[in-house]
C-alpha positions in Angstrom: -81.0 66.1 18.3 -84.4 65.8 20.3 -86.7 68.5 18.3 -84.6 68.5 14.7 -82.5 66.1 12.9 -78.8 66.3 13.3 -77.3 68.5 11.1 -79.9 70.8 10.9 -78.1 74.3 10.1 -81.5 76.7 10.2 -84.7 76.3 12.1 -87.2 78.4 13.6 -88.3 78.9 17.3 -91.9 78.7 17.9 -93.9 79.6 21.1 -97.7 78.4 21.0 -100.3 81.1 21.9 -102.8 78.3 23.1 -100.9 75.8 25.6 -97.2 77.4 25.8 -95.0 75.3 24.5 -91.7 76.6 22.9 -90.6 74.3 20.4 -87.9 74.1 17.4 -89.4 73.4 13.7 -87.2 73.1 10.6 -90.3 74.8 8.6 -89.5 78.4 9.1 -92.6 80.5 8.7 -94.7 83.4 10.5 -97.3 80.8 12.1 -97.5 77.2 12.0 -99.7 74.6 13.4 -98.7 73.4 17.0 -97.4 69.8 17.2 -98.8 69.7 20.7 -102.5 71.2 20.8 -103.2 72.1 16.9 -104.9 69.7 14.8 -104.2 69.2 10.9 -107.7 69.8 9.1 -109.5 66.9 7.6 -108.6 67.2 3.8 -111.2 64.5 2.6 -114.7 66.2 3.2 -118.0 65.3 1.7 -120.2 67.5 -0.4 -122.3 68.9 2.2 -119.3 69.4 4.4 -117.4 73.1 5.0 -113.3 73.0 4.8 -112.1 73.2 8.1 -109.8 76.3 9.2 -106.0 75.4 9.8 -105.4 77.0 13.5 -101.7 78.1 12.8 -101.3 79.1 16.8 -97.6 78.9 17.2 -96.0 81.9 15.9 -92.4 82.3 14.8 -90.4 83.8 17.9 -86.8 83.7 16.0 -84.7 82.1 13.4 -82.0 80.1 14.8 -78.8 79.5 12.7 -75.9 77.5 12.8 -74.2 76.0 16.1 -77.4 77.6 18.0 -79.3 75.1 16.8 -78.1 72.4 18.6 -77.7 74.7 22.0 -81.1 75.6 21.5 -82.4 71.9 20.7 -80.3 70.8 23.7 -81.7 73.3 26.4 -85.4 72.8 25.2 -85.4 68.8 25.5 -83.5 69.3 29.0 -86.7 70.8 30.1 -88.8 68.3 28.5 -86.8 65.5 29.9 -86.2 66.8 33.2 -82.5 67.2 33.2 -81.8 63.6 32.2 -78.4 63.7 30.3 -78.4 60.1 29.8 -79.9 60.5 26.0 -77.2 62.6 24.8 
């Protein structure tokens, strides 16, 4: 599958409020860092630096389970690949 590994039984369907991308992720949380526009905070900081805030801009729309995971993954990936069925 395109967004989640084959055989995934449950995942989250997210939409980023910053860039507008919709995607699936195996993590299920109310909000996560967007893989497209978000940046992971730098964990190695010096003594004079402040800890960066993690911007969790992708909000959970729905939890997807069972055979719907494969359907959502296929539909979302067709939007990314432009309808190219050759990879399926």
